[in-house]
C-alpha positions in Angstrom: 0.0 0.0 0.0 1.1 3.6 -0.7 2.4 5.3 2.4 3.1 1.9 3.9 6.7 2.9 4.6 5.5 6.1 6.3 3.2 4.0 8.5 6.0 1.6 9.4 8.3 4.5 10.3 5.6 6.2 12.4 4.8 3.0 14.3 8.5 2.2 14.9 8.9 5.7 16.3 5.8 5.6 18.5 6.7 2.1 19.8 9.5 3.7 21.7 7.0 5.4 23.9 4.9 2.3 24.8 4.9 1.4 28.5 6.3 4.8 29.7 4.5 6.6 32.4 6.4 9.8 31.8 8.1 11.2 28.7 11.1 13.5 28.9 11.6 16.5 26.5 14.6 14.6 25.1 12.5 11.5 24.3 9.7 13.7 22.9 12.3 15.5 20.6 13.6 12.2 19.4 10.2 10.9 18.5 9.3 14.2 16.7 12.5 14.0 14.7 11.6 10.4 13.7 8.2 11.6 12.6 9.7 14.4 10.6 12.1 12.0 8.8 9.2 9.7 8.1 7.0 12.4 6.6 9.8 14.0 4.6 10.8 10.6 3.3 7.2 10.1 2.1 7.4 13.4 0.0 5.2 15.4 2.4 5.9 19.1 1.9 8.5 20.6 4.4 6.2 23.4 5.6 3.5 20.9 6.4 6.0 18.6 8.2 7.2 21.5 10.4 3.7 22.7 11.2 2.6 19.2 12.2 5.7 18.5 14.3 5.4 21.9 16.1 1.7 21.2 16.9 2.7 17.7 18.3 5.5 19.2 20.4 3.3 22.1 21.8 0.4 19.9 22.7 2.5 17.1 24.2 4.4 19.6 26.3 1.5 21.7 27.5 -1.4 19.2 27.9 -1.6 16.8 30.8 -2.7 13.2 30.1 -6.4 12.6 31.0 -7.1 10.5 34.1 -6.3 6.9 33.6 -4.1 7.4 30.5 -0.4 7.0 30.4 1.9 9.7 29.0 2.8 7.4 26.1 -0.9 6.9 25.2 -1.4 10.6 25.4 1.3 11.4 22.9 0.0 8.6 20.6 -3.5 10.2 20.7 -2.0 13.6 19.9 -0.1 12.2 16.9 -3.3 10.5 15.7 -5.4 13.7 16.0 -2.8 15.9 14.4 -2.4 13.5 11.4 -6.2 13.6 11.0 -6.1 17.4 11.1 -3.3 17.3 8.5 -5.4 15.4 6.0 -8.7 17.1 6.9 -12.2 15.9 6.5 -13.3 13.9 3.5 -14.7 15.9 0.6 -18.5 16.3 0.6 -20.0 14.0 -2.0 -23.8 13.9 -1.5 -25.8 10.9 -2.8 -27.9 13.1 -5.1 -28.1 14.2 -8.7 -24.9 16.1 -9.7 -22.4 16.9 -12.5 -18.8 15.9 -11.7 -15.9 17.2 -13.8 -12.7 15.1 -13.6 -9.4 16.8 -14.4 -5.7 15.8 -14.2 -2.6 15.2 -16.3 -2.3 12.4 -18.8 -1.6 9.0 -17.1 -3.1 10.0 -13.8 -5.9 7.5 -14.2 -8.9 9.8 -15.0 -10.6 7.4 -17.4 -10.4 4.4 -15.1 -11.5 6.5 -12.2 -14.5 7.8 -14.1 -15.7 4.3 -14.5 -15.0 3.3 -10.9 -16.7 6.4 -9.7 -19.8 5.8 -11.9 -20.1 2.3 -10.7 -19.7 3.5 -7.0 -22.7 5.8 -7.4 -24.7 3.1 -9.2 -24.2 0.8 -6.2 -25.8 3.6 -4.1 -28.9 3.5 -6.2 -28.1 6.4 -8.5 -28.1 6.1 -12.3 -24.7 7.2 -13.7 -23.2 8.2 -17.1 -19.7 9.0 -18.4 -19.1 11.6 -21.1 -15.7 11.3 -22.8 -14.4 14.6 -24.1 -10.8 13.6 -24.7 -9.9 14.0 -28.3 -6.2 14.3 -27.6 -5.2 10.8 -26.5 -5.6 8.0 -29.0 -7.7 5.2 -27.6 -9.5 7.3 -25.0 -12.9 6.7 -26.7 -12.4 2.9 -26.8 -11.0 2.6 -23.3 -13.8 4.6 -21.8 -16.5 2.7 -23.7 -15.0 -0.6 -22.5 -14.7 0.6 -18.9 -18.3 1.9 -18.9 -19.5 -1.5 -20.1 -17.7 -3.1 -17.2 -19.2 -0.6 -14.8 -22.6 -1.1 -16.4 -23.3 2.6 -16.8 -24.3 4.8 -19.7 -21.5 6.0 -22.0 -21.3 8.9 -24.5 -18.5 9.7 -26.8 -17.9 10.4 -30.5 -14.8 8.8 -32.0 -15.3 10.7 -35.3 -15.3 14.2 -33.8 -12.2 16.2 -32.9 -14.3 19.0 -31.2 -14.4 18.3 -27.4 -17.0 21.1 -26.9 -19.4 19.7 -29.5 -19.0 16.2 -27.9 -19.6 17.6 -24.5 -22.8 19.5 -25.4 -24.3 16.5 -27.2 -23.3 14.2 -24.4 -24.8 16.4 -21.7 -28.1 16.3 -23.6 -27.9 12.6 -24.3 -27.3 11.7 -20.6 -29.4 14.4 -18.9 -31.8 11.7 -17.6 -29.1 10.1 -15.4 -28.6 11.1 -11.8 -24.8 11.4 -12.0 -23.1 12.9 -15.1 -19.3 12.3 -15.0 -17.3 14.3 -17.5 -13.8 12.9 -18.4 -11.5 15.5 -19.8 -8.2 15.4 -21.8 -4.8 15.5 -20.1 -1.4 16.4 -21.2 2.1 15.6 -20.0 2.1 19.1 -18.4 -0.6 21.7 -17.7 0.0 23.8 -20.8 -1.9 26.9 -21.9 -4.0 25.1 -24.5 -5.2 22.6 -21.9 -6.0 25.3 -19.4 -8.1 27.1 -22.0 -9.9 23.9 -23.0 -10.7 23.0 -19.3 -11.9 26.5 -18.6 -14.3 26.4 -21.5 -15.5 22.9 -20.6 -16.1 24.1 -17.0 -18.1 27.0 -18.3 -20.3 24.7 -20.4 -20.8 22.0 -17.7 -21.1 24.3 -14.7 -20.2 21.2 -12.5 -21.4 20.7 -9.0 -17.9 19.4 -8.3 -14.5 19.5 -10.0 -12.3 16.7 -8.8 -8.5 16.5 -9.4 -7.2 13.1 -10.2 -3.7 12.6 -8.7 -1.3 9.6 -9.2 0.0 8.6 -5.8 3.5 8.5 -7.2 3.5 12.2 -8.1 5.6 13.2 -5.2 6.6 16.9 -4.7 5.2 17.8 -8.1 1.7 17.4 -6.7 2.0 20.8 -5.1 2.5 22.9 -8.3 0.1 20.7 -10.3 -2.7 21.2 -7.7 -2.0 24.9 -7.6 -2.3 25.3 -11.4 -5.5 23.3 -11.7 -7.1 25.1 -8.8 -6.2 28.5 -10.3 -7.6 27.4 -13.7 -11.0 26.0 -12.7 -11.2 25.6 -8.9 -10.9 22.2 -7.3 -13.4 20.8 -4.9 -11.7 17.6 -4.0 -8.9 15.2 -4.8 -9.0 11.5 -5.9 -5.8 9.6 -5.3 -5.2 6.8 -7.8 -2.8 3.8 -7.9 -2.9 3.7 -4.1 -1.8 0.0 -4.1 1.6 0.6 -5.7 4.9 1.3 -4.1 4.9 5.1 -4.4 5.5 7.3 -1.3 2.3 9.2 -1.7 3.0 12.2 0.5 2.7 14.5 -2.4 -1.1 13.9 -2.4 -1.3 15.1 1.2 0.5 18.3 0.1 -2.0 18.8 -2.8 -5.1 18.8 -0.7 -3.6 21.7 1.4 -2.6 23.6 -1.7 -6.2 23.5 -3.0 -7.7 24.0 0.4 -9.8 20.9 -0.2 -9.6 17.3 1.0 -9.5 13.7 -0.4 -12.8 12.4 -1.8 -11.9 8.9 -2.9 -8.9 6.5 -3.0 -8.4 4.1 -5.9 -6.4 1.0 -5.0 -6.5 -1.9 -7.5 -7.3 -2.6 -11.1 -10.8 -3.9 -10.9 -13.8 -1.8 -11.4 -14.9 -1.9 -7.8 -11.5 -0.9 -6.4 -12.4 2.6 -5.2 -13.2 3.6 -1.6 -14.7 6.7 -0.1 -12.0 8.4 1.9 -12.4 8.5 5.6 -9.6 10.3 7.4 -10.1 8.6 10.8 -9.9 5.1 9.3 -7.0 6.1 7.1 -4.9 7.3 10.0 -6.0 4.3 12.1 -4.6 2.1 9.4 -1.4 4.1 9.1 -0.8 3.6 12.8 -1.6 -0.1 12.7 -5.1 0.1 14.2 -7.0 -1.1 11.1 -10.2 0.2 9.7 -13.2 -2.0 10.6 -15.7 0.3 8.9 -14.1 -0.1 5.5 -13.5 -3.8 6.2 -17.2 -4.3 6.9 -18.2 -2.3 3.8 -15.9 -4.4 1.6 -17.3 -7.6 3.1 -20.9 -6.5 2.6 -20.1 -5.5 -1.0 -18.3 -8.7 -1.8 -21.1 -10.8 -0.3 -23.7 -9.0 -2.3 -21.8 -9.4 -5.6 -21.3 -13.0 -4.9 -24.9 -13.5 -4.0 -25.9 -11.8 -7.3 -23.8 -14.4 -9.1 -24.9 -17.4 -7.0 -28.6 -16.9 -6.4 -28.9 -20.2 -4.5 -26.5 -19.0 -1.8 -27.8 -17.5 1.4 -24.9 -16.2 3.7 -27.2 -16.4 6.7 -27.5 -20.2 6.1 -24.0 -20.4 7.7 -25.7 -19.7 11.0 -28.5 -22.3 10.6 -27.2 -25.6 9.3 -24.0 -27.7 8.9 -21.0 -26.0 7.4 -20.0 -28.0 4.3 -17.2 -27.7 1.8 -19.6 -26.0 -0.5 -20.0 -23.3 2.1 -16.3 -23.1 2.5 -15.7 -22.7 -1.3 -18.4 -20.0 -1.5 -16.8 -18.1 1.4 -13.4 -18.3 -0.3 -14.7 -17.0 -3.6 -16.7 -14.2 -1.9 -13.5 -13.2 0.0 -11.6 -13.0 -3.2 -14.0 -10.3 -4.3 -12.9 -8.1 -1.4 -9.6 -7.4 -3.0 -5.9 -8.4 -2.5 -5.3 -10.2 0.7 -2.6 -7.7 1.8 -5.2 -4.9 1.5 -7.6 -6.9 3.7 -5.0 -7.5 6.3 -4.2 -3.7 6.3 -7.8 -3.1 7.4 -7.6 -5.4 10.4 -6.6 -4.1 13.8 -3.1 -5.3 14.8 -2.8 -6.9 11.4 -2.1 -3.7 9.5 0.8 -3.2 7.1 3.1 -2.7 10.0 2.4 -6.2 11.2 3.2 -7.7 7.9 6.7 -8.3 9.4 4.8 -10.9 11.4 2.8 -12.0 8.4 5.4 -11.9 5.7 4.7 -11.1 2.0 5.7 -14.7 1.2 3.0 -15.9 3.7 0.4 -13.7 2.1 1.3 -15.0 -1.4 1.3 -18.5 0.0 -2.2 -18.0 1.3 -3.4 -16.8 -2.1 -1.9 -19.9 -3.7 -3.5 -22.1 -1.1 -6.9 -20.7 -1.9 -6.4 -21.5 -5.6 -5.2 -25.0 -4.7 -8.2 -25.7 -2.4 -10.6 -24.6 -5.1 -8.9 -27.0 -7.6 -9.1 -29.9 -5.0 -12.8 -29.2 -4.3 -13.5 -29.3 -8.1 -12.3 -32.9 -8.0 -14.8 -33.9 -5.3 -18.3 -35.3 -5.9 -21.4 -33.4 -4.8 -21.9 -35.9 -2.0 -18.3 -35.3 -0.7 -18.7 -31.5 -0.8 -21.9 -31.8 1.2 -20.5 -34.5 3.6 -16.8 -34.0 4.0 -16.6 -36.4 6.9 -17.2 -39.3 4.4 -13.8 -38.6 2.8 -11.4 -41.3 4.0 -8.0 -42.5 2.8 -9.2 -44.1 -0.5 -11.1 -41.0 -1.5 -8.2 -38.7 -0.5 -6.0 -40.7 -2.9 -8.6 -40.4 -5.7 -9.1 -36.7 -5.2 -5.4 -36.2 -5.1 -4.9 -37.9 -8.5 -7.9 -36.1 -10.0 -6.8 -32.6 -8.9 -3.1 -33.1 -9.6 -2.3 -32.2 -5.9 -0.7 -34.1 -3.1 -2.6 -36.2 -0.5 -1.2 -33.9 2.2 -2.7 -30.9 0.5 -6.1 -32.7 0.4 -5.8 -33.5 4.1 -4.8 -29.9 4.8 -7.9 -28.7 3.1 -10.1 -31.0 5.2 -8.3 -29.8 8.3 -8.9 -26.2 7.4 -12.6 -27.0 6.9 -12.8 -28.5 10.3 -11.2 -25.4 11.9 -13.7 -23.1 10.1 -16.5 -25.4 11.1 -15.6 -24.9 14.7 -15.7 -21.1 14.3 -19.1 -21.3 12.6 -20.5 -23.4 15.4 -19.3 -20.8 17.9 -21.2 -18.1 15.9 -24.2 -20.3 15.8 -24.1 -20.4 19.6 -24.5 -16.6 19.7 -27.9 -15.2 20.1 -29.4 -12.8 17.6 -28.8 -9.9 20.0 -25.1 -10.9 20.3 -24.7 -10.9 16.5 -26.4 -7.5 16.2 -24.1 -6.0 18.8 -21.1 -7.5 17.1 -22.1 -6.0 13.7 -22.8 -2.7 15.3 -19.4 -2.7 16.9 -17.7 -3.5 13.6 -19.6 -0.7 11.8 -18.5 1.8 14.4 -14.9 0.8 14.0 -12.2 2.8 12.1 -11.8 5.8 14.3 -10.0 6.2 17.7 -12.7 6.8 20.3 -10.7 5.6 23.3 -7.1 5.8 24.3 -6.9 2.1 25.0 -7.2 1.3 21.3 -3.5 2.0 21.2 -2.6 -0.5 24.1 
């Protein structure tokens, strides 16, 4: 994940404070220097870094820890709150009819983001459309059309026209019946005068409710000047950060939101059409500090379950809490989990299993788990319907047959059966919970993601 190195550095620095009842000025200065190095190393602007570190120092020196809280927890809470303040609130994106103008340089991911954004609105019950006005980049029309088809939203473009304003006016009329009109614009390798003029004219025609700047997470320090120029040209209401699952430092995006006096609206992480998430600063900082983001985890789980249920109409996820847990159920769970996204992203959302804890769960182990899920699926494809429904009937002779049929080892088949038994025990424990217990559990998960209590950091 982008900013992963920043998160690791921050956690390593803050770990020095754990267990301390009092923190000296020397210890505080050392931690602040570590934080400064971490932020500067992530391409965060120097002025922002100094402002943040001064605020942390001032509050940590002047404020007394609340009753029952250790000095180390108090500093951790201050760092959390100041990082949230640095990022700011999420951009206001109401779930109502609106026109959204997307701008950014070539290669920033505007076209892919347009489709992801349109699909995101459609999952909220709003009809969406994409208007492609880019006549500069070859292939823009075809790419947008294909992406719109994947997103299952209305598309308008004209591959035969070289006039972006003519395309725009026709497109606005053709898609006026949709709730959300997303206008994808041309980009260049740099924000040149001709592009500024084109964007200003498009903006005057559209009169958008929101103009969103698309920024590649790898942009670095260049994000500051780019954000300033776009904001001066048409006014920016929010930022969408793309390619958030790469190895870029990502701090430049934090600088950009300050330069435009806006905030982050969405984050794109992944290549599939559903890989876009509404930005929530509390959850983001919680993840950065290794506390996970239960709210986003729950949303991803619900979304994945719904998508899988749409594909497999016979599957009822609540059936897990009613009857025996079969290998069919296990396979459905695995396939539904695959729709949540890469496993390392899911781990990043889990408290105490965030990116900083991947030193405990190595990259190799994550990859191994992915491979295991593929292997298990292949093994189950070699089983009979009766075996999938009644896994306890699978003895030595059947294991040998399944092994040969799937091209896997007998040990791998036994391992699958062992995993199934472990999952079955967990399901039985959930079945033992009352409906009230389950409701309280879900409510607790949905409230997760922020830092409401100091003991979250213990």
